[in-house]
N, C-alpha and C positions, 0 to 999 in steps of 0.2 A: 301579618302572619304570626302565629304564636311561636314563641321561642322553644317550646316543648311540644312535640307532635306525637301522633300515635306510633310512628316508626321508632321513636325513642323507647316507648314501652314494649314494643315488639322485640326490639333488640335486647332489652333487659330480660325478657322472658327467654329468649334464645340463649343468653349467657347463663341464666340459672339452669336451664335444661342441660347445658353442656358441662357446667362446673359445679352445680349445686347452689344452694342459697347461703351456705356458710362453710368456708373451707376448713373449719376446725371440727365440723360435725359430719356424720355420714349423710348420704342422700336421703331425703324424706320423700314419701309417696306424693306429697303435695308438689314436688318438682315435676312429676309426670302430669299431674292435674294442670299445672300452669302451661306446660308445653302443649298438651293436647287441647287446651281451651284458649290458645293464644289469641285468636281473633276476638273472642268475647271479652276476655280480661283486659286486653290492650284497649279495646273500645271503652270499657268501663273506666279504666284509668284516664284515658284521654278526655272523656266527657267530664270527669271530675276536675281535671286540670283546667279545662276550658271554662267550667263553671266558676271555679275559684279565681281564675285570672280575670274573668269578666266582673266578678263581685268586688274586686279591689283588695288592697292589703288588709284593711281593717276587718272586713267581712270574712276574708280568707282566714285571718287569725282567729276570729271568733268561732268559725266553723270547726277548725282543727282543734281548738282548745276544748270544744264540747264533744269531740269524737274520741272514743276509747280505742287505743292501739295496743293490741296484745303483743307483749314481748316477754321473754324469759331469760334470766341470767343463768348460764350453765358453766360449771367449772371445767376448764380444759387444761391438761398438763402442757407445759412447755419446757423442753429439755428434761434432764433426769430428775430434777428436784423442784422445779418451779411450776407455778400455776398462773393462769390468767382467766378472766371472765369473758366468755364469748356470749353473744346475744342472739337468741332465736327470735325472729320477727314473724308476725302473721304474714302468710304468703302474699296477700294482696298488697299490704303496706310495704313489704320488702321489694316487690317488683315496682311499686310506685316510686319509692325512694331511688331505686336503681335507675329508673327511667329519667328522673330529674338529674341524677348524677351523670348520666351519659350526655345529656344536653350541656351540663356544666363542663365536662371533660372536653367535649368538642370545641368549646369556646376557649378554654384555658390552654390547650395543648400548644398553641402557637406562641404562648408567652413563656414556655418553659425552656430552661437551659439544657444543652446536651449533657451537661455534667450532673443533671438529675437523672439517675438511672432507673428509678423505680416507677412501675405502673405507667408506662408510656402508652397513651391511648392510640388505638388504630381505628381507621374508619370502617373497615370491613372485617368480617370473620365471626365465627360463633363466640369467640372470646372478645374481651374489650381491650386487652393489653398485649403489647409486643412481647412474645415469649423469649425473644433473644435478649431482652433487657432484664437480666437476672442478677442476683446477688453476686454470682461468680463473675459475670461480665463487668460489674461494678469494680470488683477487686482487681480484675485484670486491667481495667482502664486506669486505676491508680498507679500500678507499677509500670504502665506504659506511658505515663504522663511525662512529657519532656522536662518538666520542672524537677522531676525526681533524679535526673541524670547529673545534676550539679554535685560536685564533690562534697559541698557543705550542706546539701539539702537536709531538711529536718521535716519529719512527718508527725502530724497530730492525729491520733485516732480518738474519737469521742462519739457519744450519742446523747439523745435527749432523754431526760428523766421522765418516766411514766408518760410517754408521748400522747397516746390516744386519750388517756384518762384526763389530761390537763388542757385539751384543746377547748378554747372558749367559744361558745356558739355565736356570740355577737361578732367576733372577729370573722368567723365563717360567713355570717350574714353580710358583713360589709364587703368581703371579697366577691361574693356572688352578685351583690349590687353593682360592683365595678364592671362585671361582665354583662349583666342583663339590663342595667339602667333602672332608674327610680320608679318607673311605671309598672315593672314586672312584679309578680307575687312570688317568684321562685324562691327568693331568699327568705321570705316570710314562711312559706310552706316548709322549707327545709328546717328552719329554726324551730317551728312549732312541733314538727314530727320528732326532731332530735330531743326537744324538751320532754316529750312524752316518753321516749325511749330511755331518757336519763332520770326518770321519776321526778321531773320538775326542776332538776338542777340545770344550771346554765352552762355546764361544761361536760366534756366527755363524749367520745364517739363510740357507737356499738362496734364490738370487735368481731371480725369474721366475714363481713359482707363487702361487696364492691363499693357501695356508696361511701362508706367511711374512708376507703382508700382514695377515692377521687377527692373528697373534701379535705383530707389531710394533705394531699399533694397540692391542692389549690392554695391552702394556707402557706405551705412551704415555698411556693413559687415566689411569694413576696420576700421571704428571707433569703432565698437563693439570689434574687436580684440585688439585694443589699450587699451580699458578699461580693458579687461580681463588680458592682459599682465601687467597692472599697479595695479593689485590686487584690483580693484574696484568691489563691488557687485552691479550688475545692472540688470535691466529688461527694455525692450523697446518694444513699439508698434508704428510703423511708426516713428513719430517725438516726441512721448511722452516717457520720461525717468523717471524711478524710481531708485534712488540710495540709498543703505542701508549702513550705517556706524555705528561704535560702539561709536562714540562721536561727539560732535559739530565740533571739530577740524578736525576729519577724514571726516566729511561731507563736510567741506569747501575744504579740499584737493581733494575730489572726484569731486566737481563742477569745481575746477581749472583744473583737468586733462581732464574732458569732454570738457570744454571750449577750451582748447588748441587743443584737437583732432579735434573739429569742425572747429576751425580757419584754420587748415591745409587744409581744403576743402572749405573754403570760407563761412562757416556757423557760426551762433552764437546762443546762448540761448536767449529765450524770458525772459527778466528780470522781467517783470510784472507778469509772470506766474511761477516764481521760488519760491517755498516755502520750508521751513524746519520744519518738525514736529517730535515730539516724537513718538515712535513706537505706543503707545496706541492711541494717537490722530489720527495717520494715519489709524490704523485699524478701528477706529470708523467712520472716514470719508469714507473709502471704503465701509463699511457696509451700510452707508447711501446712497451711490451711487448705490449699487447693490440691496439693499432691502429697504423696507419701513415698517413703523409701521403697516400699514393696511395689514392684511394677504392676502386679495384678490388681492390688488395691487402688493404685493410681488410675489404671484404666477403667475400673469399675466406677470410681467416683466421677470420671469424666463423661461416662455414657449418659445420654439423655434417654431415659426409659419410657418416654412418651411415644406411643404408637399412634401416628397421625393418619387416620383414614382419608384425610383430604389431600394427602400428598399425591404427586403424579403417579407414583407406583407404590402404593401402600404395602402390598404383599411382599414386594422385593425388599422394601425398607424393613419390614418385620423379620424376614428371613435373615437379612444381614445383621440385625440386632441380635437375634437368637444365636447366630453363628459366633458372634463376638463374645457373648456371655458364655457359650459352650467352651470356648478356648480358655476361659479363666477358671482357676481352681477355687470356686466360690465356697465350697465346703471347708477347704483349708483356711480361707480368709475368716470364715465365721468361727472356726475353732480357735484361731489366734485371738479374736475379740473376747472370747469367753475368759481368757486368762488375764485380761487387763482389769485394773481396778476401776478405770473409767472407759468403758467401750466407746468407740467412735460412733456417735448416733447417726451421722450421715451415712457411714458405711453400712450400718445395720439396716437403715432405711433402704439403701440401694439393693442389698441382698434380699430384703423382703420383697422388693419390686421385681426381682428376677425370678421369683418362685415359679411363675407360669411359663418360664422359658426353659425349664429343665424336664427331664423325663420323670415319670411318677415316682420311681424309687428314690432318686436323689431329692426331689421336691419334698417327699415325706421325711427323709432324713433331716433336711434343713428345718422343716416344721417342728420335728421332735426337739431339735436343739433350741429353736427360738421359743417354744412354748413350755420347755421343761421348767419345773418349779425352781431349780437352782439358777436358771438363767433369766427367766422372764422379769424378775424384779430388777436385775441389772440392766435389762434392755427396756425398761419402762418408758424411757424417753421416746421409744419407737413403737409404742403400743398400737396406735391407730394404723400405722403402715404394716405392721406384722399381721394384724387381724384382717386388714384389707387384702393382703397377699394370700392368706389362708382362704378367704372367701372366694378369691379368683380361682383357686384350685377346685373348691367345692362346687362351683357353678359350671365347671367345664367337664364335659363327658370324657375327655381324654384322661382324666384322673379318677374315673369311676372305680378302678380297682383298689384305690386307697381311701375311698369315701369313709368307710366305717372306721378306719384308723384315725383319720382326720377328725371325725366326730368325737371319738374318745378323747383325743387331745384337747378339743375345745371344751367338752364336758368337765374334764378334770380341772380346768382353770377355776371353776366355781369352788372347788375344794381347797386348792393349794394357793390361790392368788386372789381371793375375794377382796383383799384390800385395794387391789388395782382397779376394781370396779366401782369404787366410791366416787371418783370424779364423774360427773354426768356424761361428759364426752366419751370417756372410756366405756361406760356402761352402754351407751347408744351404739358404739361400734360393735361391742360384744353381742348385744341383742340382734343386731343385723346378721351376725354370723350364725345365730341360733335358728333363723327362720325356716331353714330348709327341712330337715327331718325332725320330728318330735321324739324326745326321749323323756322318761320320767324325771330325770334330773333337771332337764331344761324346763319342763312344764312346772315343776315345783319352784324353780328360780323365778320364772316369769310371773307365776301366781303371787309369790311373796313380794316381788318388786312392784307389781301393779297395786297391791294393797298398801305398801309402805312408802313408796316414793312420793315426794311432794312435787315432783317435776311433771308438768303437763306433757312435755316432749317425750319423756321416758314412758309415761303411761300410754302414749300413742304408739311407741315402739313395741310395747308389750302386746297391745291389741293387734298390731301387725303380725306378730308371731302367732297369736291365736287364730287370726284370719288365715294365715298360710297353712297352719296345721289342721284347720277345720275342727278345732277343739270345741265341741258343742257345750260340755259342762262349764268350761271357762267363759264362753260367750254368754250363757244364761246368767252366770254369776255377775258378769259385767253389765249385762242388759238391765238388771234390776237396780243398778246404781246410776242409771241414765241422768236423773235429775240432779245428782250431786256432782256430775262431771262438768268441766268447763266446755265451752263451745268447741275448742280445739280437739278435745278428746271425743266429744260427741260426733264430730265429723268422721273420725276414724271408726267409731263404733257403728255409725250408719253404713259406711262402706263394708265393714266386717259382716254385718247382718246378712248381706247377699249370699254368703257362703252357707247359710243355714235354712234354705228352703222356706217352707210355710211358717216355721217358727220366726225366721227373720222378717218375713212379710207381715205377720201379725204385729210384730214389734214396731215396724215402721208405720203401720196404720195408727198405732197408739200415740206415736210421738210426732208425726209429720206436721200437725197443725201448729206446733210450737217452734218449728225450725226457723221460719223467717224472722221471728222476733228474737230468738235466742242467738242466731248467727248473724244478726244485723251488724253492719259496720258503722251505721249512723250517717251514711252518705246516700242512702237509697232514695230514689224518686218513684212515686207510685206508678205502677204499670210499666216501669222500665226494667231493663236488665239489672239483676242484683248479683252479688257474690254468692249468696246461698243458692240462687237459681242456677247459676253457672256450675256450681259444685254438684248439686243433685242431678243436673242434666248430664254432666260428665260421668258420674257414677253409673247412671242408667246406660249410657253408651258403652262404658267399660264392661259392664255385665253382659250386654248383648254380644260383645266381641268374643 
C-alpha cells in the first residue's frame, strides 16, 4: 500500500478551502476551484504520485526536474517595519506538496516531544493542526514549568537566525527517508519540488504554506530529541526557544548544546535576540507580553475571536463572544493606542477582528480611526487585519447604512497612503476590498496596477475586480493582451470573460485551442484528466450555477 493516498490530497484541499493557500495573502479564487473540484484534483494528484512512486527515485527525479512549477515571490510586511518574502505556488503543486506534507506529519507526530508547541498535527478536522497549541500556550507552558520554580532558576530566550531561509533541503530529504524508507520516492519528490520553488538553490522553504511548516517541524524534531537526550529543559515554538536552567553556568551549557545541535543542520542562533534572565524577571516579562495593566485590553487580548461553526452550539458561542466584546470599551482602547509611539500590534489586530461585533455606528467610528491618514501608517503592522475587518463589514447587509461611507474611506487610502500598497501582500488585500462597488478612483487604480505590476498574482486580483464590476472596457483592453499574459493570468481572464456575453464567447472561441498547451503542467497523459480540463470544466459549472 502506498504511503501517500488520495485521502491525503483530499485533506490538503479541505485545508486550503478552510484556511487558504498562504496565510500571508488573501484568499484567491483558485481556493474555490480546488474545493469544488476536490475529487478530480485529488485523483489527478494521487495518479501522479502513484506513477512517480512506481517509476522509482531516479525517474521521479528526472520527471520533476523537467517539469515547470509556477511560483512567485511576494513581499509581505511583518511587524511595523520588517518584511519577509512569501511564496505563491501554482494551485495544483500547492495541494500536491501539502498532500505529501500531511503524510509526513502523520508519521512524524508520534516522534515529537510535548515541549514542541508549534503545529501539532491532528488526525481529523478541516484544519491540520491543533488550534490549542498556540504561541500563547507555549509562553504559558514556560512559566508553568516546574523547573522555573527554583529560586536560582535562569531562563534563556533565543531564536534561530533566518530559520526558513537556511533550512537545507538535503537534511529534509534524509529526515523523510527515515520515516518512509529507502524505497519510497517521497523524499525525492519533496526535494525536487523545493528546488524548483527555490530557483535551483538547495536551501530555503517557501513561506506561508502548510507544507513548509510540516517540513520545518520534521527537521526540528531531531534537534528537540538531542536537547532532551542532553538533559536540557526546553520549550519551543517554531524557531523560538526557551531554555530553563538552575544556574548561569547551566544556562551557558544549554546554549552551547543547542548551538551545536543547530550547527549539525546548518542553522545558528540569533545572537542579537539571545537573552538570559532570572526566573522572576522572565515571568514578569511574559506576563507583560500576555496581559496588560488595562483590564479591558487584557480581556480583549485573551479573547479567541475565531467563530467556530463546527462547535456544538455555534450560535450560542457567537452571541457569547459578541456580548463579551460589547462589554469592553473598544473605542477607548483604540484611542489610547493612537497616542503611543509604538502601538500594540496584537491589540490593534484584535480590535480590527471585533469590527463585525459592533453596531454600524460604532463600527464606522472604529474604521475611521483605523483608516485615517494620521493613524494608518502607525498601524501598518496590522494592515491586512484592518482591511479584512473592513471587508467583513462591507460584505454584511447589517452594515448597509454605512456602505457608502466605508467605500469613501477605502478610496481615500489610494490618495493618502499609497506607500503602504507597495508590498504585494498589502496590495492584494486592498484589491480584495475594492471588488464590491466600482468607483472611478478604484477603476483608475486597478487599470494602472494591471498595466504596471510585474506580479502575476496582482494582475489576477485586478482582473477579479474587473470581473466583479462587469467592467467591459477594461475587459476588452485586457483581452487584447491575452498572448502576453502568463498561464496564471490567462486562467483568470478566461473566467472573467463569462461576464461579457457574446463578446466573451467570441474571445474564448479564438483562444480555446491554445489552452491545453499553454496551461499544461508537464505531467499530463493523453486522453486522461488534466489540470486545464478540470479548470475549464469547473468554470463551466460555476457559470451555470
